[in-house]
ChimeraX commands (.cxc) that place a marker at each C-alpha (Angstrom):
marker #1 position -9.42,-0.76,9.01 radius 0.5
marker #1 position -7.61,-3.81,7.67 radius 0.5
marker #1 position -3.83,-3.65,7.86 radius 0.5
marker #1 position -3.67,-4.26,4.08 radius 0.5
marker #1 position -5.49,-0.96,3.53 radius 0.5
marker #1 position -3.30,0.93,5.99 radius 0.5
marker #1 position -0.06,-0.43,4.48 radius 0.5
marker #1 position -0.92,-1.66,0.98 radius 0.5
marker #1 position 2.71,-2.08,-0.15 radius 0.5
marker #1 position 3.98,-3.42,3.18 radius 0.5
marker #1 position 6.53,-0.63,3.58 radius 0.5
marker #1 position 5.84,-0.01,7.25 radius 0.5
marker #1 position 5.73,-3.73,8.04 radius 0.5
marker #1 position 9.12,-4.23,6.38 radius 0.5
marker #1 position 10.67,-1.25,8.16 radius 0.5
marker #1 position 10.03,-2.99,11.48 radius 0.5
marker #1 position 11.93,-6.03,10.21 radius 0.5
marker #1 position 15.10,-4.15,9.23 radius 0.5
marker #1 position 17.75,-4.54,11.90 radius 0.5
marker #1 position 19.62,-1.39,12.83 radius 0.5
marker #1 position 17.30,0.94,10.91 radius 0.5
marker #1 position 17.62,4.55,12.01 radius 0.5
marker #1 position 15.28,7.52,12.23 radius 0.5
marker #1 position 16.33,9.02,8.89 radius 0.5
marker #1 position 15.63,5.78,7.04 radius 0.5
marker #1 position 12.27,5.50,8.79 radius 0.5
marker #1 position 11.34,9.05,7.74 radius 0.5
marker #1 position 12.24,8.21,4.15 radius 0.5
marker #1 position 10.13,5.04,4.22 radius 0.5
marker #1 position 7.29,6.99,5.84 radius 0.5
marker #1 position 7.37,9.59,3.08 radius 0.5
marker #1 position 7.28,6.87,0.43 radius 0.5
marker #1 position 4.37,5.23,2.28 radius 0.5
marker #1 position 2.45,8.51,2.53 radius 0.5
marker #1 position 2.95,9.38,-1.14 radius 0.5
marker #1 position 1.86,5.91,-2.22 radius 0.5
marker #1 position -1.24,5.72,-0.05 radius 0.5
marker #1 position -4.43,5.70,-2.14 radius 0.5
marker #1 position -6.46,8.91,-1.94 radius 0.5
marker #1 position -9.44,6.96,-0.62 radius 0.5
marker #1 position -7.56,5.98,2.56 radius 0.5
marker #1 position -7.81,8.31,5.55 radius 0.5
marker #1 position -4.19,8.92,6.55 radius 0.5
marker #1 position -4.88,9.53,10.25 radius 0.5
marker #1 position -6.94,6.39,10.49 radius 0.5
marker #1 position -4.22,4.40,8.71 radius 0.5
marker #1 position -1.57,5.76,11.08 radius 0.5
marker #1 position -3.63,4.80,14.12 radius 0.5
marker #1 position -4.09,1.29,12.68 radius 0.5
marker #1 position -0.36,0.92,12.02 radius 0.5
marker #1 position 0.48,2.06,15.54 radius 0.5
marker #1 position -2.03,-0.39,16.98 radius 0.5
marker #1 position -0.49,-3.20,14.93 radius 0.5
marker #1 position 3.22,-2.52,15.41 radius 0.5
marker #1 position 3.61,0.00,18.24 radius 0.5
marker #1 position 2.92,-2.16,21.30 radius 0.5
marker #1 position 5.70,-4.63,20.53 radius 0.5
marker #1 position 8.17,-2.00,19.35 radius 0.5
marker #1 position 7.78,1.08,21.53 radius 0.5
marker #1 position 11.47,2.02,21.09 radius 0.5
marker #1 position 11.60,1.44,17.33 radius 0.5
marker #1 position 12.32,4.60,15.31 radius 0.5
marker #1 position 9.36,3.90,12.98 radius 0.5
marker #1 position 7.02,4.00,15.98 radius 0.5
marker #1 position 8.29,7.49,16.75 radius 0.5
marker #1 position 7.84,8.53,13.11 radius 0.5
marker #1 position 4.27,7.19,13.03 radius 0.5
marker #1 position 3.45,9.03,16.25 radius 0.5
marker #1 position 4.91,12.23,14.83 radius 0.5
marker #1 position 2.72,11.77,11.76 radius 0.5
marker #1 position -0.33,11.88,13.99 radius 0.5
marker #1 position 0.77,15.04,15.79 radius 0.5
marker #1 position -1.21,18.12,14.92 radius 0.5
marker #1 position 0.36,20.61,12.57 radius 0.5
marker #1 position 1.15,23.97,14.14 radius 0.5
marker #1 position -1.48,26.59,13.48 radius 0.5
marker #1 position -0.80,28.74,10.45 radius 0.5
marker #1 position 0.31,32.22,11.35 radius 0.5
marker #1 position 0.41,35.40,9.35 radius 0.5
marker #1 position 3.87,36.26,8.14 radius 0.5
marker #1 position 5.11,39.66,9.11 radius 0.5
marker #1 position 6.68,42.29,6.91 radius 0.5
marker #1 position 6.05,42.88,3.20 radius 0.5
marker #1 position 5.32,39.21,2.47 radius 0.5
marker #1 position 2.45,39.25,4.92 radius 0.5
marker #1 position 0.84,42.28,3.22 radius 0.5
marker #1 position 0.78,40.96,-0.34 radius 0.5
marker #1 position -2.64,40.55,-1.83 radius 0.5
marker link #1:1,2 radius 0.2
marker link #1:2,3 radius 0.2
marker link #1:3,4 radius 0.2
marker link #1:4,5 radius 0.2
marker link #1:5,6 radius 0.2
marker link #1:6,7 radius 0.2
marker link #1:7,8 radius 0.2
marker link #1:8,9 radius 0.2
marker link #1:9,10 radius 0.2
marker link #1:10,11 radius 0.2
marker link #1:11,12 radius 0.2
marker link #1:12,13 radius 0.2
marker link #1:13,14 radius 0.2
marker link #1:14,15 radius 0.2
marker link #1:15,16 radius 0.2
marker link #1:16,17 radius 0.2
marker link #1:17,18 radius 0.2
marker link #1:18,19 radius 0.2
marker link #1:19,20 radius 0.2
marker link #1:20,21 radius 0.2
marker link #1:21,22 radius 0.2
marker link #1:22,23 radius 0.2
marker link #1:23,24 radius 0.2
marker link #1:24,25 radius 0.2
marker link #1:25,26 radius 0.2
marker link #1:26,27 radius 0.2
marker link #1:27,28 radius 0.2
marker link #1:28,29 radius 0.2
marker link #1:29,30 radius 0.2
marker link #1:30,31 radius 0.2
marker link #1:31,32 radius 0.2
marker link #1:32,33 radius 0.2
marker link #1:33,34 radius 0.2
marker link #1:34,35 radius 0.2
marker link #1:35,36 radius 0.2
marker link #1:36,37 radius 0.2
marker link #1:37,38 radius 0.2
marker link #1:38,39 radius 0.2
marker link #1:39,40 radius 0.2
marker link #1:40,41 radius 0.2
marker link #1:41,42 radius 0.2
marker link #1:42,43 radius 0.2
marker link #1:43,44 radius 0.2
marker link #1:44,45 radius 0.2
marker link #1:45,46 radius 0.2
marker link #1:46,47 radius 0.2
marker link #1:47,48 radius 0.2
marker link #1:48,49 radius 0.2
marker link #1:49,50 radius 0.2
marker link #1:50,51 radius 0.2
marker link #1:51,52 radius 0.2
marker link #1:52,53 radius 0.2
marker link #1:53,54 radius 0.2
marker link #1:54,55 radius 0.2
marker link #1:55,56 radius 0.2
marker link #1:56,57 radius 0.2
marker link #1:57,58 radius 0.2
marker link #1:58,59 radius 0.2
marker link #1:59,60 radius 0.2
marker link #1:60,61 radius 0.2
marker link #1:61,62 radius 0.2
marker link #1:62,63 radius 0.2
marker link #1:63,64 radius 0.2
marker link #1:64,65 radius 0.2
marker link #1:65,66 radius 0.2
marker link #1:66,67 radius 0.2
marker link #1:67,68 radius 0.2
marker link #1:68,69 radius 0.2
marker link #1:69,70 radius 0.2
marker link #1:70,71 radius 0.2
marker link #1:71,72 radius 0.2
marker link #1:72,73 radius 0.2
marker link #1:73,74 radius 0.2
marker link #1:74,75 radius 0.2
marker link #1:75,76 radius 0.2
marker link #1:76,77 radius 0.2
marker link #1:77,78 radius 0.2
marker link #1:78,79 radius 0.2
marker link #1:79,80 radius 0.2
marker link #1:80,81 radius 0.2
marker link #1:81,82 radius 0.2
marker link #1:82,83 radius 0.2
marker link #1:83,84 radius 0.2
marker link #1:84,85 radius 0.2
marker link #1:85,86 radius 0.2
marker link #1:86,87 radius 0.2
marker link #1:87,88 radius 0.2
view
């Protein structure tokens, strides 16, 4: 995947250039990136491409941690207990 497809607006690229950026700002940028990603782009594939592009040179950058977290599997859905779990 070309980097232009993985980060069409350059948000992730720019986040790596911001000095002193913190985890909360990176999460905000990530959310904006995810919401703006075209539907035709596979998000997991784009995340792997972004990590391959930026991760090796910035292992300690907070955006690298956010991108890795984005690839983590979601916890399995569980049935809620109590009355909410019995609604039809």
